[in-house]
C-alpha positions in Angstrom: 158.2 129.2 103.7 157.9 129.9 100.0 159.1 133.3 98.8 156.9 135.8 96.9 158.6 137.4 93.9 157.0 140.6 92.6 156.9 139.7 88.9 158.2 142.8 87.1 157.1 144.5 90.3 153.4 144.6 91.4 152.6 144.7 87.7 149.0 143.9 88.3 148.6 147.4 89.8 151.3 149.6 88.1 153.1 149.6 84.7 155.7 146.9 84.9 159.4 147.5 85.6 158.9 150.9 87.2 160.2 151.9 90.6 156.6 152.4 91.6 155.7 148.8 90.7 158.7 147.4 92.5 158.0 149.5 95.6 154.4 148.6 95.7 155.3 144.9 95.3 157.6 145.0 98.3 155.1 146.9 100.5 152.4 144.3 99.5 154.6 141.5 101.0 157.0 140.4 98.3 160.4 139.2 99.4 162.0 139.9 96.0 161.5 142.3 93.2 162.2 141.2 89.7 164.0 143.4 87.2 164.4 142.0 83.7 167.7 143.4 82.3 168.5 144.7 78.8 171.4 146.9 77.7 171.5 150.4 76.3 173.9 151.3 73.5 176.4 152.5 75.9 176.3 149.4 78.1 174.1 150.3 81.0 171.6 147.8 82.3 168.0 149.0 82.5 164.8 147.2 83.5 162.5 146.2 80.6 160.9 142.9 79.8 162.1 143.3 76.2 164.8 145.4 74.5 162.0 146.4 72.0 160.2 149.1 74.0 157.4 150.5 71.8 154.8 148.7 73.8 156.0 149.7 77.2 157.2 153.3 76.8 156.3 156.5 74.9 159.3 156.2 72.6 157.0 156.5 69.5 156.0 160.0 70.7 159.6 161.3 70.6 160.2 162.8 67.1 163.9 163.1 67.9 164.0 159.3 68.1 161.9 158.5 65.0 164.9 157.6 62.9 165.9 154.9 65.4 162.9 152.7 64.5 164.4 149.6 62.8 163.9 145.9 62.1 166.2 143.4 63.6 166.3 139.6 64.4 166.3 138.5 68.0 166.7 134.9 68.9 165.6 133.9 65.4 162.5 136.2 65.3 162.2 139.4 63.2 161.1 142.4 65.3 160.4 146.0 64.3 160.4 148.9 66.7 162.7 150.8 69.0 165.4 148.9 70.8 167.2 149.9 74.0 170.5 148.7 72.5 170.1 151.5 69.9 169.6 154.2 72.5 172.0 155.7 75.1 171.1 155.8 78.7 170.6 159.5 78.4 168.0 158.9 75.7 166.3 156.2 77.6 166.0 158.5 80.5 163.8 160.8 78.4 161.2 158.1 78.0 158.2 157.4 80.2 156.7 154.0 81.0 153.3 152.8 79.7 151.1 149.8 80.6 151.9 146.8 78.4 148.4 145.3 78.3 146.0 148.2 78.8 143.1 146.2 77.4 143.3 143.9 80.4 144.6 146.4 82.9 143.0 149.8 82.2 143.5 151.0 85.7 147.3 150.6 85.2 147.1 152.7 82.1 146.0 155.6 84.2 149.7 155.7 85.4 151.1 156.0 81.9 153.6 158.8 81.7 154.3 159.1 85.4 157.3 156.9 85.7 160.7 156.6 84.1 162.8 153.5 83.1 165.0 152.5 86.0 168.6 151.2 85.9 169.7 148.2 87.8 171.5 150.4 90.2 168.3 152.3 90.9 166.4 149.1 91.6 169.2 148.0 94.0 169.0 151.4 95.8 165.3 151.0 96.1 165.5 147.5 97.5 168.1 148.8 100.1 165.8 151.7 101.1 162.8 149.4 101.4 164.8 146.9 103.5 165.5 149.7 106.0 162.0 151.1 106.0 160.1 147.7 106.2 162.5 146.1 108.6 162.9 142.9 106.5 165.1 142.0 103.6 163.9 143.0 100.1 165.9 141.1 97.6 166.4 141.4 93.8 165.8 138.7 91.3 167.3 139.9 88.0 167.0 138.1 84.6 169.4 138.3 81.7 167.1 138.9 78.8 168.2 137.8 75.3 171.8 137.3 76.4 172.9 135.8 73.1 171.5 138.8 71.2 173.3 141.2 73.5 176.5 139.3 73.3 176.4 139.3 69.5 176.0 143.1 69.6 179.1 143.4 71.7 176.9 144.4 74.7 177.1 141.3 76.9 174.9 141.5 80.0 176.9 139.2 82.2 180.1 141.3 82.9 178.0 144.4 83.6 175.7 142.5 85.9 178.7 141.1 87.8 180.2 144.5 88.1 177.1 146.1 89.5 176.4 143.3 92.0 180.0 143.4 93.2 180.0 147.1 93.6 177.0 146.7 95.9 178.4 143.7 97.7 175.6 141.5 96.4 177.7 138.9 94.6 178.4 136.4 97.4 176.6 133.7 99.4 173.9 135.1 101.6 173.2 138.1 99.5 169.4 138.6 98.9 169.8 137.9 95.1 168.7 135.2 92.6 169.9 135.5 89.0 167.7 133.9 86.3 167.9 133.2 82.6 166.4 131.1 79.9 169.8 130.5 78.3 172.0 128.0 80.1 175.3 129.5 78.9 174.5 132.8 80.5 174.1 131.1 83.9 177.2 129.0 83.4 179.2 132.1 82.7 177.9 133.7 85.8 178.5 130.6 87.9 182.2 131.3 87.7 181.9 134.8 89.0 178.9 134.9 91.4 178.2 133.1 94.6 174.4 133.8 94.5 171.8 131.2 93.6 171.2 130.8 89.8 167.8 129.9 88.3 167.2 128.1 85.0 164.0 129.3 83.5 161.9 126.7 81.7 159.3 127.6 79.1 156.1 125.6 78.7 157.6 123.5 75.9 160.7 122.6 77.9 160.5 118.9 76.9 163.3 116.7 78.2 164.7 119.5 80.3 161.6 119.2 82.6 162.2 115.4 83.2 164.1 114.0 86.1 167.2 113.5 84.0 166.9 117.0 82.6 166.5 118.5 86.1 169.6 116.6 87.3 171.6 118.1 84.3 170.4 121.6 85.3 171.5 121.1 88.9 175.1 120.9 87.6 175.2 124.7 87.1 172.0 126.1 88.7 170.4 126.1 92.1 166.7 126.5 91.2 164.3 126.2 88.3 161.7 128.7 87.2 159.2 126.6 85.3 156.1 127.8 83.5 153.3 126.9 85.8 151.7 124.4 83.4 154.9 122.2 83.9 154.4 122.0 87.6 152.8 119.0 89.3 153.8 117.0 92.4 156.2 114.6 90.4 158.0 117.7 88.9 158.5 119.3 92.3 159.7 116.0 93.8 162.1 115.4 91.0 163.5 119.0 91.2 163.9 118.7 94.9 165.6 115.3 94.5 168.1 117.0 92.2 168.7 119.7 94.8 166.8 122.4 93.0 164.4 125.0 94.3 161.2 125.5 92.3 159.9 129.0 91.6 157.0 128.7 89.0 155.7 131.6 86.8 153.4 133.6 86.3 150.5 134.0 88.6 148.0 136.7 87.6 144.5 137.6 88.9 142.7 138.4 85.8 140.3 135.7 84.3 142.3 135.8 81.1 145.3 134.1 82.9 143.4 131.7 85.2 142.2 128.1 84.5 138.5 128.0 83.6 137.4 126.6 87.0 138.8 129.6 88.8 137.4 132.4 86.6 134.6 134.7 87.7 132.4 135.0 84.6 133.3 135.8 81.0 135.0 139.2 81.3 138.7 138.5 80.7 139.6 141.6 82.8 137.6 140.6 85.9 139.5 139.2 88.9 139.2 135.4 89.4 140.2 133.2 92.3 144.0 133.7 92.1 144.3 132.8 95.8 142.9 129.4 95.2 145.4 128.8 92.4 148.3 129.9 94.6 147.1 127.7 97.5 147.1 124.8 95.0 150.7 125.4 94.1 151.9 126.1 97.6 150.3 122.7 98.4 152.5 121.0 95.8 155.6 122.2 97.8 156.9 124.9 95.5 159.6 127.2 97.0 158.4 130.5 95.6 156.1 132.1 93.1 156.4 134.8 90.5 153.2 136.9 90.9 151.8 140.1 89.4 149.7 140.6 92.5 152.1 140.1 95.4 149.4 141.0 98.0 147.4 138.0 96.9 150.4 135.7 96.9 151.4 136.8 100.4 147.9 136.4 101.7 147.5 132.9 100.2 150.9 131.9 101.7 
């Protein structure tokens, strides 16, 4: 049966990458919760989609951190803002989460300021508690975000991720963990140290990497692919499975803005469309899991 991955938690209902979003996702039926990982200046792994956090926290409202606003280059693109790798964990703990896309999810924005920024250990602790309470395994599905950038700063994500997983006995076969990345070298480095499944993410413009030959090459170091959903059709799924790879496409969201035209309900981009129909379509292609902002819909469609 395909797994349901709560994409950044139940981020269709709560500000993403908060313990509240992760917990809601699990209670709605997700099998895994997904923390994207970035580093603080003192080497702690925290859950944020980007290391630039002006859009997802209240950092701009902290006068004591005003001087930390800076411009840097990440993966070839210049970015201006506040970066987790310029802040200590103690400073990150003073921040509160905010909804990333309030114009599309105004109900989520009502939760602004209620939740902090969790560490990887706090996410693992939450998953363990929910496993006990719900009576079924709740796994974690971490992603190394911008690993080359962090490595160049002297804050490599991989050693700390291995350390935390080992400390929690989540580093071997059978552990309820997938580890994902867009950067192959990050997964290749982890392959030598972890026994959990590794997932190569594929952006919409993956090109040759999404061909049968490209998928066979990925299978040399990874156990699954996480393709952008526009890459996924039956031949892609069949080629991935022939290479021995699981297929976990991203990202499924309920709002009209994120759905194909035939599944939208009117012209309001914030209105809910027929996400269940889209999910049923992908389940019918034989995918092995889905990243979804609305885990309840994904579980129901499954």
